[in-house]
DRENDO-1510 file (C-alpha; in Angstrom, 1 decimal, always signed):
<recs>
REC; n; res; u; v; w
REC; 1; UNK; -14.6; -20.5; -20.5 .
REC; 2; UNK; -17.0; -17.6; -19.7 .
REC; 3; UNK; -18.5; -16.3; -23.0 .
REC; 4; UNK; -18.4; -12.7; -21.5 .
REC; 5; UNK; -14.6; -13.1; -21.0 .
REC; 6; UNK; -14.3; -14.3; -24.6 .
REC; 7; UNK; -16.2; -11.4; -25.9 .
REC; 8; UNK; -14.2; -8.9; -23.9 .
REC; 9; UNK; -11.0; -10.5; -25.1 .
REC; 10; UNK; -12.1; -10.4; -28.7 .
REC; 11; UNK; -13.0; -6.7; -28.5 .
REC; 12; UNK; -9.7; -5.8; -26.8 .
REC; 13; UNK; -7.8; -7.9; -29.4 .
REC; 14; UNK; -9.4; -5.8; -32.1 .
REC; 15; UNK; -11.6; -8.6; -33.5 .
REC; 16; UNK; -15.3; -8.9; -34.1 .
REC; 17; UNK; -17.7; -9.5; -31.2 .
REC; 18; UNK; -18.2; -13.0; -30.0 .
REC; 19; UNK; -21.6; -13.6; -31.6 .
REC; 20; UNK; -20.0; -12.8; -35.0 .
REC; 21; UNK; -17.1; -15.1; -34.3 .
REC; 22; UNK; -19.6; -17.9; -33.5 .
REC; 23; UNK; -21.2; -17.3; -36.8 .
REC; 24; UNK; -17.9; -17.2; -38.7 .
REC; 25; UNK; -16.4; -20.0; -36.6 .
REC; 26; UNK; -13.1; -18.0; -36.5 .
REC; 27; UNK; -10.5; -18.4; -33.7 .
REC; 28; UNK; -8.8; -15.3; -32.5 .
REC; 29; UNK; -5.5; -14.5; -30.7 .
REC; 30; UNK; -5.4; -12.4; -27.5 .
REC; 31; UNK; -3.2; -11.9; -24.5 .
REC; 32; UNK; -3.4; -14.4; -21.7 .
REC; 33; UNK; -4.4; -11.9; -19.1 .
REC; 34; UNK; -7.6; -11.1; -21.0 .
REC; 35; UNK; -8.9; -14.6; -20.4 .
REC; 36; UNK; -7.1; -15.3; -17.1 .
REC; 37; UNK; -9.3; -17.9; -15.3 .
REC; 38; UNK; -8.4; -16.8; -11.7 .
REC; 39; UNK; -9.8; -13.7; -9.9 .
REC; 40; UNK; -6.7; -11.6; -10.2 .
REC; 41; UNK; -6.7; -8.0; -11.5 .
REC; 42; UNK; -4.4; -6.8; -14.2 .
REC; 43; UNK; -3.3; -3.3; -15.0 .
REC; 44; UNK; -1.1; -1.5; -17.5 .
REC; 45; UNK; -1.9; -3.9; -20.3 .
REC; 46; UNK; -1.2; -6.9; -18.1 .
REC; 47; UNK; +2.2; -5.8; -16.8 .
REC; 48; UNK; +0.9; -5.3; -13.3 .
REC; 49; UNK; -0.8; -8.3; -11.5 .
REC; 50; UNK; -2.7; -7.9; -8.3 .
REC; 51; UNK; -5.2; -9.9; -6.2 .
REC; 52; UNK; -8.9; -9.6; -6.6 .
REC; 53; UNK; -9.2; -6.8; -4.0 .
REC; 54; UNK; -7.2; -3.8; -5.2 .
REC; 55; UNK; -9.6; -1.5; -3.4 .
REC; 56; UNK; -8.5; -2.9; -0.1 .
REC; 57; UNK; -5.0; -1.5; -0.9 .
REC; 58; UNK; -6.5; +2.0; -0.7 .
REC; 59; UNK; -7.6; +1.4; +2.8 .
REC; 60; UNK; -4.2; +0.2; +3.8 .
REC; 61; UNK; -2.5; +3.2; +2.1 .
REC; 62; UNK; -4.8; +5.5; +4.0 .
REC; 63; UNK; -3.9; +3.9; +7.3 .
REC; 64; UNK; -0.2; +4.5; +6.4 .
REC; 65; UNK; -0.3; +8.0; +4.9 .
REC; 66; UNK; -3.0; +9.8; +7.0 .
REC; 67; UNK; -1.3; +9.3; +10.4 .
REC; 68; UNK; +2.1; +10.0; +8.7 .
REC; 69; UNK; +0.9; +13.3; +7.3 .
REC; 70; UNK; -0.7; +14.2; +10.6 .
REC; 71; UNK; +2.6; +13.4; +12.4 .
REC; 72; UNK; +4.5; +15.8; +10.0 .
REC; 73; UNK; +1.9; +18.6; +10.4 .
REC; 74; UNK; +1.3; +18.4; +14.2 .
REC; 75; UNK; +4.0; +16.4; +16.0 .
REC; 76; UNK; +7.1; +17.5; +14.0 .
REC; 77; UNK; +5.9; +21.1; +14.0 .
REC; 78; UNK; +5.6; +21.0; +17.8 .
REC; 79; UNK; +9.0; +19.5; +18.2 .
REC; 80; UNK; +10.5; +22.2; +16.0 .
REC; 81; UNK; +8.9; +24.9; +18.3 .
REC; 82; UNK; +10.7; +23.3; +21.3 .
REC; 83; UNK; +14.1; +23.4; +19.7 .
REC; 84; UNK; +14.3; +19.8; +18.4 .
REC; 85; UNK; +16.1; +19.0; +15.1 .
REC; 86; UNK; +12.8; +18.8; +13.2 .
REC; 87; UNK; +14.6; +18.4; +9.9 .
REC; 88; UNK; +16.4; +15.2; +10.9 .
REC; 89; UNK; +13.2; +13.8; +12.4 .
REC; 90; UNK; +11.2; +14.6; +9.2 .
REC; 91; UNK; +13.9; +13.1; +7.0 .
REC; 92; UNK; +14.1; +9.8; +8.9 .
REC; 93; UNK; +10.3; +9.6; +9.1 .
REC; 94; UNK; +10.0; +10.2; +5.3 .
REC; 95; UNK; +12.6; +7.5; +4.6 .
REC; 96; UNK; +10.8; +5.0; +6.8 .
REC; 97; UNK; +7.4; +5.8; +5.1 .
REC; 98; UNK; +9.0; +5.3; +1.7 .
REC; 99; UNK; +10.4; +2.0; +2.7 .
REC; 100; UNK; +7.1; +0.8; +4.1 .
REC; 101; UNK; +5.3; +1.9; +0.8 .
REC; 102; UNK; +8.0; +0.0; -1.2 .
REC; 103; UNK; +7.6; -3.2; +0.8 .
REC; 104; UNK; +3.8; -2.8; +0.6 .
REC; 105; UNK; +3.8; -2.6; -3.2 .
REC; 106; UNK; +6.3; -5.4; -3.6 .
REC; 107; UNK; +3.8; -7.5; -1.6 .
REC; 108; UNK; +0.6; -6.4; -3.2 .
REC; 109; UNK; +1.7; -5.9; -6.8 .
REC; 110; UNK; +3.2; -9.2; -7.3 .
REC; 111; UNK; +2.7; -12.8; -8.5 .
REC; 112; UNK; +2.8; -14.6; -5.2 .
REC; 113; UNK; +3.8; -17.9; -6.8 .
REC; 114; UNK; +0.7; -18.9; -8.9 .
REC; 115; UNK; +0.9; -22.3; -10.5 .
REC; 116; UNK; -0.8; -21.9; -13.9 .
REC; 117; UNK; -3.8; -24.1; -14.7 .
REC; 118; UNK; -3.7; -26.9; -17.1 .
REC; 119; UNK; -6.4; -27.5; -19.7 .
REC; 120; UNK; -8.9; -30.1; -18.7 .
REC; 121; UNK; -9.2; -33.5; -20.4 .
REC; 122; UNK; -11.4; -33.7; -23.4 .
REC; 123; UNK; -12.8; -37.0; -22.2 .
REC; 124; UNK; -15.1; -36.3; -19.2 .
REC; 125; UNK; -14.9; -40.0; -18.2 .
REC; 126; UNK; -11.2; -39.6; -17.3 .
REC; 127; UNK; -11.0; -39.8; -13.5 .
REC; 128; UNK; -7.6; -39.1; -12.0 .
REC; 129; UNK; -6.7; -40.2; -8.4 .
REC; 130; UNK; -7.4; -37.6; -5.7 .
REC; 131; UNK; -3.8; -38.0; -4.6 .
REC; 132; UNK; -0.6; -39.8; -5.4 .
REC; 133; UNK; +2.6; -40.4; -3.5 .
REC; 134; UNK; +6.1; -39.5; -4.8 .
REC; 135; UNK; +9.5; -40.0; -3.3 .
REC; 136; UNK; +11.3; -36.7; -2.6 .
REC; 137; UNK; +14.6; -36.6; -0.6 .
REC; 138; UNK; +14.1; -40.2; +0.5 .
REC; 139; UNK; +10.6; -39.8; +1.9 .
REC; 140; UNK; +7.1; -40.2; +0.5 .
REC; 141; UNK; +5.2; -37.0; -0.2 .
REC; 142; UNK; +1.5; -37.0; -1.0 .
REC; 143; UNK; +0.5; -34.7; -3.9 .
REC; 144; UNK; -3.2; -33.8; -4.0 .
REC; 145; UNK; -5.1; -33.2; -7.2 .
REC; 146; UNK; -6.7; -29.8; -7.7 .
REC; 147; UNK; -9.9; -30.2; -9.8 .
REC; 148; UNK; -10.0; -26.5; -10.5 .
REC; 149; UNK; -6.5; -26.1; -11.8 .
REC; 150; UNK; -6.2; -29.7; -13.2 .
REC; 151; UNK; -2.8; -30.2; -11.6 .
REC; 152; UNK; -1.2; -32.3; -8.9 .
REC; 153; UNK; -0.2; -29.6; -6.4 .
REC; 154; UNK; +3.5; -29.5; -5.5 .
REC; 155; UNK; +4.4; -29.9; -1.9 .
REC; 156; UNK; +3.3; -27.0; +0.4 .
REC; 157; UNK; +1.1; -25.6; -2.4 .
REC; 158; UNK; -2.6; -24.8; -1.7 .
REC; 159; UNK; -5.5; -23.5; -3.6 .
REC; 160; UNK; -6.6; -20.0; -2.5 .
REC; 161; UNK; -10.4; -19.7; -2.6 .
REC; 162; UNK; -10.2; -15.9; -2.9 .
REC; 163; UNK; -7.8; -15.6; -5.8 .
REC; 164; UNK; -9.0; -19.0; -7.2 .
REC; 165; UNK; -5.4; -20.1; -7.9 .
REC; 166; UNK; -3.0; -22.7; -6.7 .
REC; 167; UNK; -0.1; -20.8; -5.0 .
REC; 168; UNK; +3.3; -22.3; -4.3 .
REC; 169; UNK; +4.2; -22.3; -0.6 .
REC; 170; UNK; +0.8; -20.7; +0.2 .
REC; 171; UNK; +0.8; -18.9; +3.5 .
REC; 172; UNK; -2.5; -17.0; +3.6 .
REC; 173; UNK; -4.6; -14.5; +1.7 .
REC; 174; UNK; -3.9; -11.1; +3.2 .
REC; 175; UNK; -6.9; -8.7; +2.9 .
REC; 176; UNK; -4.7; -5.7; +3.8 .
REC; 177; UNK; -2.6; -6.1; +0.6 .
REC; 178; UNK; -5.4; -7.7; -1.4 .
REC; 179; UNK; -3.2; -10.5; -2.5 .
REC; 180; UNK; -2.0; -14.0; -1.6 .
REC; 181; UNK; +1.1; -14.5; +0.4 .
REC; 182; UNK; +3.3; -17.2; -1.1 .
REC; 183; UNK; +6.8; -18.2; -2.0 .
REC; 184; UNK; +7.5; -15.1; -4.2 .
REC; 185; UNK; +6.3; -12.3; -1.9 .
REC; 186; UNK; +6.6; -13.8; +1.6 .
REC; 187; UNK; +9.9; -12.0; +2.2 .
REC; 188; UNK; +8.4; -8.7; +1.3 .
REC; 189; UNK; +5.3; -9.4; +3.5 .
REC; 190; UNK; +7.6; -9.9; +6.5 .
REC; 191; UNK; +9.5; -6.7; +5.6 .
REC; 192; UNK; +6.2; -4.8; +5.4 .
REC; 193; UNK; +4.9; -6.2; +8.7 .
REC; 194; UNK; +8.1; -5.7; +10.7 .
REC; 195; UNK; +8.6; -2.2; +9.3 .
REC; 196; UNK; +5.1; -1.2; +10.1 .
REC; 197; UNK; +5.4; -2.4; +13.7 .
REC; 198; UNK; +8.7; -0.6; +14.2 .
REC; 199; UNK; +7.3; +2.6; +12.6 .
REC; 200; UNK; +4.3; +2.5; +15.0 .
REC; 201; UNK; +6.7; +2.4; +18.0 .
REC; 202; UNK; +8.8; +5.2; +16.4 .
REC; 203; UNK; +5.7; +7.5; +15.9 .
REC; 204; UNK; +4.3; +6.6; +19.4 .
REC; 205; UNK; +7.6; +7.6; +21.2 .
REC; 206; UNK; +7.9; +10.9; +19.4 .
REC; 207; UNK; +4.2; +11.7; +19.9 .
REC; 208; UNK; +4.5; +11.1; +23.7 .
REC; 209; UNK; +7.7; +13.2; +23.7 .
REC; 210; UNK; +5.9; +16.1; +22.0 .
REC; 211; UNK; +3.0; +15.9; +24.3 .
REC; 212; UNK; +5.3; +16.0; +27.4 .
REC; 213; UNK; +7.2; +18.9; +25.9 .
REC; 214; UNK; +4.0; +20.8; +25.2 .
REC; 215; UNK; +2.7; +20.1; +28.6 .
REC; 216; UNK; +5.7; +21.6; +30.3 .
REC; 217; UNK; +7.5; +18.5; +31.5 .
REC; 218; UNK; +10.9; +20.2; +31.0 .
REC; 219; UNK; +10.2; +23.9; +31.2 .
REC; 220; UNK; +13.1; +26.5; +30.9 .
REC; 221; UNK; +14.5; +27.7; +34.2 .
REC; 222; UNK; +13.4; +29.1; +36.6 .
REC; 223; UNK; +9.9; +27.7; +35.9 .
REC; 224; UNK; +9.2; +24.7; +38.2 .
REC; 225; UNK; +8.8; +21.3; +36.4 .
REC; 226; UNK; +5.5; +19.5; +36.5 .
REC; 227; UNK; +4.7; +15.9; +37.0 .
REC; 228; UNK; +4.6; +13.7; +33.9 .
REC; 229; UNK; +0.9; +12.9; +34.3 .
REC; 230; UNK; +0.0; +16.6; +34.5 .
REC; 231; UNK; +2.3; +17.3; +31.5 .
REC; 232; UNK; +0.8; +14.4; +29.5 .
REC; 233; UNK; -2.8; +15.7; +30.1 .
REC; 234; UNK; -1.9; +19.2; +29.3 .
REC; 235; UNK; +0.0; +18.1; +26.2 .
REC; 236; UNK; -3.0; +16.0; +25.1 .
REC; 237; UNK; -5.3; +19.0; +25.3 .
REC; 238; UNK; -2.9; +21.2; +23.4 .
REC; 239; UNK; -2.2; +18.5; +20.6 .
REC; 240; UNK; -5.4; +16.6; +19.8 .
REC; 241; UNK; -4.0; +15.6; +16.4 .
REC; 242; UNK; -1.0; +14.1; +18.0 .
REC; 243; UNK; -3.2; +12.2; +20.4 .
REC; 244; UNK; -5.2; +10.7; +17.4 .
REC; 245; UNK; -1.9; +9.7; +15.8 .
REC; 246; UNK; -0.8; +8.1; +19.0 .
REC; 247; UNK; -4.0; +6.1; +19.4 .
REC; 248; UNK; -3.9; +4.9; +15.8 .
REC; 249; UNK; -0.3; +3.8; +16.1 .
REC; 250; UNK; -1.0; +1.9; +19.4 .
REC; 251; UNK; -3.9; +0.0; +17.7 .
REC; 252; UNK; -1.7; -0.7; +14.7 .
REC; 253; UNK; +1.1; -1.9; +16.9 .
REC; 254; UNK; -1.3; -4.3; +18.7 .
REC; 255; UNK; -2.0; -5.9; +15.3 .
REC; 256; UNK; +1.3; -5.6; +13.5 .
REC; 257; UNK; +3.4; -6.4; +16.6 .
REC; 258; UNK; +1.4; -9.6; +17.2 .
REC; 259; UNK; +1.6; -10.6; +13.5 .
REC; 260; UNK; +5.4; -9.9; +13.5 .
REC; 261; UNK; +6.0; -12.2; +16.5 .
REC; 262; UNK; +3.8; -14.9; +15.0 .
REC; 263; UNK; +5.5; -14.9; +11.6 .
REC; 264; UNK; +8.9; -14.7; +13.2 .
REC; 265; UNK; +8.1; -17.9; +15.1 .
REC; 266; UNK; +6.9; -19.5; +11.9 .
REC; 267; UNK; +9.9; -18.4; +9.9 .
REC; 268; UNK; +12.2; -19.9; +12.5 .
REC; 269; UNK; +10.8; -23.4; +11.9 .
REC; 270; UNK; +10.1; -22.8; +8.1 .
REC; 271; UNK; +6.3; -23.2; +8.5 .
REC; 272; UNK; +3.5; -21.4; +6.8 .
REC; 273; UNK; +0.3; -20.0; +8.4 .
REC; 274; UNK; -1.8; -22.5; +6.4 .
REC; 275; UNK; +0.4; -25.4; +7.7 .
REC; 276; UNK; +0.2; -24.1; +11.2 .
REC; 277; UNK; -3.6; -23.8; +11.1 .
REC; 278; UNK; -3.9; -27.4; +9.8 .
REC; 279; UNK; -1.9; -28.6; +12.8 .
REC; 280; UNK; +0.9; -30.0; +10.6 .
REC; 281; UNK; +4.1; -30.8; +12.4 .
REC; 282; UNK; +2.4; -31.1; +15.8 .
REC; 283; UNK; +2.9; -34.9; +15.9 .
REC; 284; UNK; +6.7; -34.8; +15.5 .
REC; 285; UNK; +9.7; -32.9; +14.0 .
REC; 286; UNK; +8.7; -30.6; +11.1 .
REC; 287; UNK; +10.0; -32.2; +7.9 .
REC; 288; UNK; +10.9; -28.9; +6.2 .
REC; 289; UNK; +12.9; -27.2; +9.0 .
REC; 290; UNK; +16.7; -27.0; +8.6 .
REC; 291; UNK; +17.4; -25.3; +11.9 .
REC; 292; UNK; +16.6; -21.8; +12.9 .
REC; 293; UNK; +19.7; -20.1; +11.5 .
REC; 294; UNK; +19.4; -22.0; +8.2 .
REC; 295; UNK; +15.7; -21.2; +7.9 .
REC; 296; UNK; +16.4; -17.5; +8.3 .
REC; 297; UNK; +19.3; -17.6; +5.9 .
REC; 298; UNK; +17.2; -19.2; +3.2 .
REC; 299; UNK; +14.4; -16.7; +3.8 .
REC; 300; UNK; +16.6; -13.7; +3.7 .
REC; 301; UNK; +19.3; -14.7; +1.1 .
REC; 302; UNK; +17.7; -17.2; -1.3 .
REC; 303; UNK; +16.7; -15.5; -4.7 .
REC; 304; UNK; +13.1; -15.1; -5.6 .
REC; 305; UNK; +12.1; -17.8; -8.1 .
REC; 306; UNK; +10.9; -16.7; -11.5 .
REC; 307; UNK; +7.2; -16.2; -12.1 .
REC; 308; UNK; +5.4; -19.0; -14.0 .
REC; 309; UNK; +2.6; -16.5; -15.0 .
REC; 310; UNK; +3.0; -15.1; -18.5 .
REC; 311; UNK; +0.1; -12.6; -18.8 .
REC; 312; UNK; +1.4; -11.0; -22.0 .
REC; 313; UNK; +1.7; -14.4; -23.8 .
REC; 314; UNK; -0.4; -14.7; -26.9 .
REC; 315; UNK; -3.0; -17.5; -26.8 .
REC; 316; UNK; -5.4; -18.7; -29.4 .
REC; 317; UNK; -9.1; -18.7; -28.4 .
REC; 318; UNK; -11.5; -21.0; -30.1 .
REC; 319; UNK; -15.1; -19.7; -29.8 .
REC; 320; UNK; -17.6; -22.2; -28.5 .
REC; 321; UNK; -19.6; -24.1; -31.0 .
REC; 322; UNK; -23.4; -23.7; -31.2 .
REC; 323; UNK; -23.8; -26.7; -29.0 .
REC; 324; UNK; -21.9; -24.9; -26.2 .
REC; 325; UNK; -18.7; -26.8; -26.4 .
REC; 326; UNK; -15.4; -25.3; -27.5 .
REC; 327; UNK; -14.1; -26.9; -30.7 .
</recs>
């Protein structure tokens, strides 16, 4: 274990610094999250668990909140001037934004399904097989040994190199939420992706409508109407902020829309991104599919399994001996 982590844990536990512990040869007790071996970040005294990139969440939040705020200040104000029910539009928009933020935090601030590590063997000469086969549901499943976590990984579990954890039903590591996507937060990741794509369509339609109104597409009588192209150009010149929101939403839709379709196809056959990238299931029927309807029912209705991570659990730390080995 990293001596710096031990010293930090000792100080936060209210004990003496590490070098004094080494001299006194005194174990100390601390919370597990102080000496967590993975790359996760913990906040609020270990009650909030995130991935190793919490700063990336700020970028995603800015992409959500800045266009939304501009939409309120520019597009909704323009629609109100033209007699639209701006209050209803603003209320629906605020509700959608709050739902997107909720699904975002449920995805990012979550244990994705980390399988805790097991202490290594004291005898370095003990060599375990790299894999072993077990019979599950009448068929042989190969379990691979993870040398980092010292466990045989369960089926569909993979080790994330970014978080440095084995994650149950590992899908991928998402840089936009700064966290792994696994069994415990895949549902919320889909909600976040689908909602973001629909929100981009919603904002784009109202932005186009506001630009056409401002450009005189439907002028009050007896003024003659103009073509939609002339109205769009005139509206774009009058509403530059709305144009910027429209461009951001179209770019966002290109990403979130493609991602939504991709994951909808994967969910229909009960396959993860990691399994798809490895080409699993290409040689024959996919072993884990139960039919499209049953796959979606399980995804939407099955309860979230409890977390195996106990960051607030008290653990006893034995300082390393002068020879460099923990006693």
